[in-house]
C-alpha positions, 0 to 999 in steps of 0.5 A: 515507496522509493525507500522500500524499493531501494531496500529490496534485493534485485527482483525482490517482491513487496506484498502489502494489504491496506485499507481502502477508501479516501483520506488519511489521519491519526485515529484512536484504536479500541485500546486508546492508542492513536494510529496513523492510517492512509486510505487508498484506492486501487488505481492510486496505489497502483500508480504510486507503485509504478511511478516509484519504479516497481514492475509487475504491479498487481493491485486489487480490491479484497472485500469491501475494506481492503486492498492488496498489492504485490509488485516486483523490483 
């Protein structure tokens, strides 16, 4: 996250949507191509963003499978 933060302009905003849950790993897709997934919980993602130096961090659950995060540099 610190690399993302350093790449943003002053007061720049990051918005991301990720899967919620526990764990991480490489999983096959329908097309058979392996994809790396890292699952998050709202509190964990918020903490990582704040500890990385992001401000105005807003992280929330979107439905049963996804988390949305919006934060400012």
